[in-house]
N, C-alpha and C positions, 0 to 999 in steps of 0.2 A: 500301538501308535502306527499311523500311516507313514510309510516310507516314501516321501514325495521327492520328485526330481523335476526341475524346470528344464526348459530348453537350454538355458545358459549353462546349467550345471554339467551338461555332457559335452560341452565344446572341447575340453581337453582330450576327451576320448577320440573325437574326430581328428585332432591334430596328431595323436599317437598313431592312429591307423594310417593316416596319410604319410607319416614319416617312415613307414615300413617299406616304401618303394621309392627308389631314386627317381568321349559323348555323340452341230449338232444337227443341226437339222437343216434341211433344204430351205432356201429362202423363198417360199411360195406365198403369195399374198393371202393372208387370212386363212391359211390351211392349218389344221391341227391333226396330230396323231398321238396316240398313246403307245409307248414302247411295250412290246410283249414280254412277259416274264422270261421267255427263252432267250431273248436278246442279251440278257446279262450273263448268260452262261459262259460266253467267251470272255477271255481276259479283257478287262476294261482298260481303256487308255486314259480316261479321266474319271473323276468322281461322278460326273453326269452320266457316263456310260454305265455306271454301277446301279443306277436307279431303274428298276424294271417297270415302274408305273408312270414314269415321267410323261408329261404332255407338253408338246412343243408347238408354238405358234409363231409365225414370222409375218412381217408386214413392212411395207414402205413407210418411211417417216419423212417429214419435211419441216425444216426450221422456218421461223418467221422471215428469215432473209432469203428463203427459196432454196436452201441447200437440201439436197435429197440424200437420204441414207436408208439403212435397213435396221430394224429391231427384231430380235428373237427373244421371246419370253418363254421360259421353261418353268412350269409348275412341277417341282421334283417329285411330289406325291399328291395328286389331286384329292385323294380321300382325306388326307390330313390337312392339306391346303395352307401350310404355314411357311414353306420355304420356296422362294422363287429365285431364279437366276435370269438376269436381263443382259443380253449381249447387244451392243450397238456398234454399227459400222458406218462411219462417214467417209465420203470420197477422198478426203485429204489426210486420212490416217488409217491405222489398223483398227482391229476390233477391240472394244473395251468391254469388260464384264463387271456387272454390279450385283452384289449379293443382297437380296431384299428379303425382309421378314414381314410377314402379314400378321399384325397383332390381333386380328379378329378372324381367326381361321374358320370359325363355325358360321359366320354370317357374311363375311366379305370375300369377294374374289377379285383377282386382278385380270384384266383383259387388255389387249391392244386395241387402241381406238381406230375404228374403220375410217375416220375422217383425216387420218395421217397427222394432223398438227398436234393434238394433245399428247399423243403417245400412249398413255395408259389411262384406263378408266377403272374406278373402284366400284364394283357392283355389289349392292347390299339390298336384298329384296328387289323391289322394282326401281329403286333409285340408282342412278349412274352418276358418279362424281368424277369430274375430270381431274387428272393429275398431270399437270403440264410439266413434263420433264424434257421435252425435245425442242420446244419452240425457239429457245435461245441457241440451238445448235450445239457444236462440240464443247463449248465452254459454259453450258447451262447448269442448272441446279444439281444434276447428277454429278458432274465433274467437280463442282464446288464442294459438294458433300463429301466426295471421296478424298478431298484434300484436308478435311477436318481431322484433327488428331484424336477425336473421341471415338469409342468403339461403336456407338449407335448414333446415327444422325436421323432426326425426324424429317420426314418428307410428307407433303400433302396434308398439312395441319395435323400431324401426328398419326395419320391413318396408315402410315407405312414407315419402315425403318431401313436404312442402309447400314449394313455391317461393314466396319472398317477393320483391317488388321491392326492389332496393337501388341505390345510386348507384355507378356504375363509375368507376374511377380514370382520369383524363386526365393525360398528361404535360404538362409546361409548353408544349412545342412544339405539341401537339395543342390545348391550351386557347387558345393564342394564335391558331392558325389558325382554330379554330371562332369565336372572337370576331370576327376580321376578316371571315370569310364571312358571319356572321349580323348584324353590326351596322354595318359600314361600306359605304357606297355603292361599288359596283364591287369588293366584297370578293374575289370569285373571281379577278379580274385581279391583285389584290394578292398572293394566294397564288401565282399563276403567277410573279410577280416574285420572291417568296421562294424558290421552287424553283430559279429561275435562279441566285440567290445561293448556293444549296446545291450547285449542280452541281460535281462533282469533289471536294466536301468530304470524302467518306469514302473516297476512292481510296486503295488500298493496293497497293504494288508490292514486289517482292523481287529482289535481285540473284541472278543465276544463277551457280552454282559448279560446277566439275568435281567429280564424285563421287570420293571418296577416303576413306581411313581418318580423316583429320583432320576431315571434315565430319560424321562420325557418322551417315550416311544409311542407314537401314534400307531393305530392298528392298520392304517392303509385303506385304500378304496376297494371294497369287495362287493361290487354289484355287476349286473349284466352289462352296464355301460362301460365297465373297466375291463382291462385285459385279464386273462386267467393268471393267477399267481403261480409261482414255481412250486413244484412238489418238493417239500423240505423233509429231511429226516426227522422223525418224531423226537429224537434226542434234543433237537435244537428248536423245538416248537415255542419255547418260552425264552428264547435268546434274541438279542438285538445287536446291531452294528452301528458304529458311529462314523458317518461318512464325511470326515474332515477334508477329503480331497474333492468332494463334489462341488461343482460350480453352479448348479441349478438350485433355485429356491423352491421348496416344496410347501404346499398348502398344509397348515396345521402341524408342521414338524418343527420342533425346537431343539431336537437333540438326536437321539438314536432312531434307527428304522429297523423294522423287522425284515430279515433276509427273505427275498423272494416276493414280498408284498409290493403292491403298486401304490404310488402316491401321486396326487395331482400336481402338476407343475404350476407355480404361481403365475397368474396373468395370461395363461394360455389354455383355455378350456379344450378338452379333448387330447391333451398331452399328458403322459404319465411317465413316472420314473421309478426304477427298481434297482436294487443292489443285491449281489449274491457272491458267495465264495463257493467254488465247486464242491468243496468238502462238506458243505451243508446240505447237498442234494440228497433226496431219498436214496437209500442204499440199494433199493431194487433197481433204480435207474443206473447207478454207478456199477452195478454188477452185471448189467445186461449187455448183450452183443459184444462180448469180449474178443471175438474173432476180428472185428472191424474197428475197435476202439482200444487204444492203449490204456493201461492203468496210469493214473495220474500220480506224479511224484508229489512230495510234501510241499514243494515250492508252488507249483501251479495250482494245487488243490486249495491252497490258502490265499491265493491272489484274487483281489477284488475284480468283479466285473460290473460295469455300469450299463444299464439298459434304458432306452427311451422308446415309448410306444406312441403311435399316432392313430387316432380313431379315423379310419378311412371313410366314414360317413361325413366327416367334417373337413377332410384335407385331400388335396390332390398332390401327386408326386411328379416332379420333373427331373430331367437329367441334362447335363450340358458338358461339352468337351472343354478342356483347358486350351490355352493358346498353343501348347506344345504336346500335351499328352491326353489320352493315349493316341499315338500316331498310327499310320496305316502301312508303313513299310514292313519288311521282314523282321521278325524277332531273331536276335542272335542266339536265342536259347534252343532253337530247334535242331534236329539232326541234319547234318549237311545234305544228305540225299533228299530231304524234303523240300529243299529250296530249288526253284526253277530259275536259273540265271537269266532267262529271257524276260522275266517279269520284275517289276520294281517292288512288288509286294505280293502277298498271297492272293489278293484279288486283282492283281495286275497294276495297281496304282501305288505310288510311293509318296503322294502328297494329296491333300484335299483341295488344292487350288483347282479352279478359281473360287471355291467356297471359302468362307472365313469363319473361324471360331474365335470368339472374343474372350472366353474364360470368365464371363460375367453374365449375371442374370439380366435379361432384357428389361427395358423400362416398363413394359406392359406387365411383367410378372413380379417385379420388385415390390410394389406396394402390398401385394398379397402374401409375400414370402414370410414364413414364421421360423424357418430353420434351414440350415445348410449343413451338409456333411460330405466328407471326402469320398471319392470314387474308388476304383479298383486299381489293379496292377498297371504299370506302364506297359507299352507294347514290348519292351525289351524282355520282360518276364511273362508276358501274356501269351504264352504258347507252351507246348509240351516238348520235353526232351526225352522223357521216359514213358514207358507203358503203352497201352493200346492207342490212346489218343495222339501219341507222338508219331504214329505210323500212318495216319490218315489225314486227309484234307490239309496237306502242307504243314502238318504239325498242329492243327486245330488252334489257330490263333483266336483269341477272344474277340467276339463280335460286339458291335455297338451301333446304335441308331439314335438320331436326335431329330425331333420335329418331322418324323416320317422319312428322313433321309438316312439311307444305309451308308455308313462310313466303313464298316468292316462286316462282312457277311456273318450272320449267326450260324454257328457250327453245331452239328448234332453232338450230343453227349455232354454238353457244357451246362453248368448252372446258369440260369438266365432269369433276370428280373426284367419285366416289360410292362409298359402302360399302353393300353389300347386307346383308340380315338374317343371312346366314351368316358375316359378317365379311370377305368378299372385297372387296379394294380394286380399283376399276376407274377408267380414265380414257379419255375419248373425246370426240369432237365430237357433241353431242346431236342426235338426229334425232326427228322426230315419232313415228316407229315405236317409239322407245325408251320412250314413255309407258307401255307395258305393264309396265315395270319399277317404276313409281312405288309400288305397294303393297309392294314388297320393299325399297325403299331406306330405309336408316336415316339415313344422312348424305349430303348432296350440297352441292357448292359450285361455281358457275360463275364464271369470271373471264376475260372476253375471248375470244380465239380462240387456236388452238394455236400454240405455238412450234415444236414438232416433232411428227411423227406417223410411224407405221410404214407403209411402202409395201410391200404384199404382193407386188406384181409384181417389184420388185427385191430384196425381202427386206432392206431397209435403212431407216435413219432418214432422213427428209427434212424440211426446214423447212416450216412451215405456209405456206399461200399468201399470207398477209397480213403476214408478218414485217416487210417493209420498206415497208408502206403505213400511214403514221402515223395518219391519220384513220380509215380503214376498220377498222384493227386496234384502235383505241382504246387505244393503248399507254401513253398518259400521263394521260388523263383531262382534259386541257386542250388547247385547240385549237392552240396554237402552241408546245408544249413539245417540240421536236425536240432533246432534250438527252441527254447521258450523265448517269447518276445511279446511286445505289445501288438495286439491284433484287433481288427475291427470286422464285424460281420453284420449281415442284415437278414431278417426273417419275416415270415407272415404267420400270424396266429389268428385263429377263428374262435370266437366265444359267443355262444348263442347265435344270434343273427348278425353279429358284428364281426368286422375284420380289422386287425391292427397290424400296422407296419412297425417292426421293432428294429432299432439300430442299437448295436451293442459294441462296447469297447472293453476288451479283456486286457487288464494291465500286464499280465504275464502268462502266456498260454501257448499250448500247441493246439492243432486242430482237434485233438481228442477232448480237451477241456471245453472248447467251443461247442462241440457236438453235445456234450453232456449238459451244458447250460441250456441250449436250445431244446433238448429233450425235456429238461425239467419244466420249462415254460410251455411245453406242449405245442411247439410251433409246427405248422404244416410243412414248411420248407425253410431252409436256411443256407446261406452261402457266405463265403469269405469275401472281404473287400481288401483293404490294404493293411500295412503292418510296419513295425519297426520304429515309428516316431510319432510324436503327438501331432505334428503337422499332417501326417499321412492318415491319421484317424480323427482329424479335426471335426468337431461338432459344435455349432453355435445355435442358440435359440434366441429369438428376437421378441421383445415386448415393446409396444408402441404406446405413447401417451402424447396425443396431439402430434406435433412435429418432431417430438423427441423419440429417438431409437435407443433402446437399452439392449445390450448384448450379454447373454449369459452363456457360459461354456460348460459342457458336460464334465470336463476335468479342468481344474483351475489353471494348470500350466498351458492349456491350449490358447489362452489369451495372448501369450507372447508371440503368436504367429501374426496377429493383426497389427495394423498400423494405428497411430493416433495423430490427430490434427487438432491443434488448439485444445488439447486435453480431452477431446472426444474420440471414441473408438471408431475406426473405419474398418469394418469386417471384410475379410477376403470373400470373393465370389459375389458379394452384394455391393461392396463399396469400391472395389478395384479389381482389375483382371488378374487371374491366376493361371499359372502354367498347367495346373492339374485339373482333371475332370472332377465333377461333383454332382451331387443330388441336391434338389431343393424342394421343400415342402411348402405348399401354398394353402392358405385357408380358403375353403370353398365358399363362394358367394351364396347367400341364402336364396 
């Protein structure tokens, strides 16, 4: 039987742990320039300075009442063309900044109007649409939009959005952990104790049964349109698992599933689901690369892993920051000598202001979104204290970028998932030579070092070189946490001419078990995401019927993270802002 634990069930553990201790440009008329990549090499003073490809245009503006001012429009990455910053200065006040999102980055550009009055024009092909933002002067539509309490305000008939700062939701566990870290002496050590209390809390197992008509086990999808199944030991070829903790409905499945096989998710063509326990993996894999992968103990070997695969011919991937995390200041996890006291953070900045992160999917992307899942480590644990990576690049803080905007520089040696401007999803260990891609990257997230990578010589999936090196791999974010726990990971798999993005939740595992599972599924690359709690490994899949939205969860207990209104589920990231970063999967338009 499955050993299930809801979020509520572990609250006493939180209280026990807590009780053991008594968180730009010159204003020249219609002139434009693009910053050179070398300009970002010096320590940045603001997030704008960190953008090596930014394009800056300034112009005089005039209100209908004859008040003159100056507007500066900054396209933060013209090749991506999604994120703009508008700075406006009127004679009777200081400079105001407005964070603008272009919902049509492939076809629409923003320009300052040469006639002064309109302010901004939206250029699409040969059409130029006026966007009257300045005619009313300092108290015009921009300022009115900024006073709105909502995170996205529509401007110019929905052709432009203003981002507003909002407070992101914290779960109770997150709020408790933040309070301990920020307010109690030795707070980080207390959270380590808390994590030890949570060890094995979410572990799920299932009894193995012989396949037969009475089990109702479907064979799974085994075509070139589906992902490659896992390589299973022949001993278990005729065995099945009963996934009573699974929150997703599978096509044609009324009972047990075959371990390692893929099943179509109901109501979402191109989405597949698989379950496995590491002990069922082909013995050849479990016995391979013993120098870099630890032997699995009986607990993690028999703990369930849930996987979801997305056909990248059908879906696009996006990434967004939370309202709070990951932040851009120094990580407290690095060696003291790696910190430059003259800088607010490893890239020079300690805040993303004047840019705004809403912790919410934009109105443009929301209708196409079919799934969301939690991102990686917070900045606090997103850097290295031990090993080679701890001694270079200020401790090798994990980098990330959104809509072409670099929030934290991508560091060499780190596992990196990135999406180019053409929508292609890639994963690799970042190298200095890869910096030539920066202008083309729309989304990027680094999180530690690889769990698995593809070995061209043997044409096979092999574990990353630091899988069993706890400190150098930064697998837990705390110096003494060599423990099994709930963990999430992401990987890429190729099958025939198709590519699949795989998100996996390991109910109780070390990085060694994660690597073995990704090896079994023959993934080309795999990396760790977050860990320790269901809210940190959250995955929701959406089904739509007319105006109705149905939310399914990879693991049933994840539902407790979301809110309800009048009996209807309001999912995080899609329905309300969240403090944590996240990925979102969008169905590609035909």
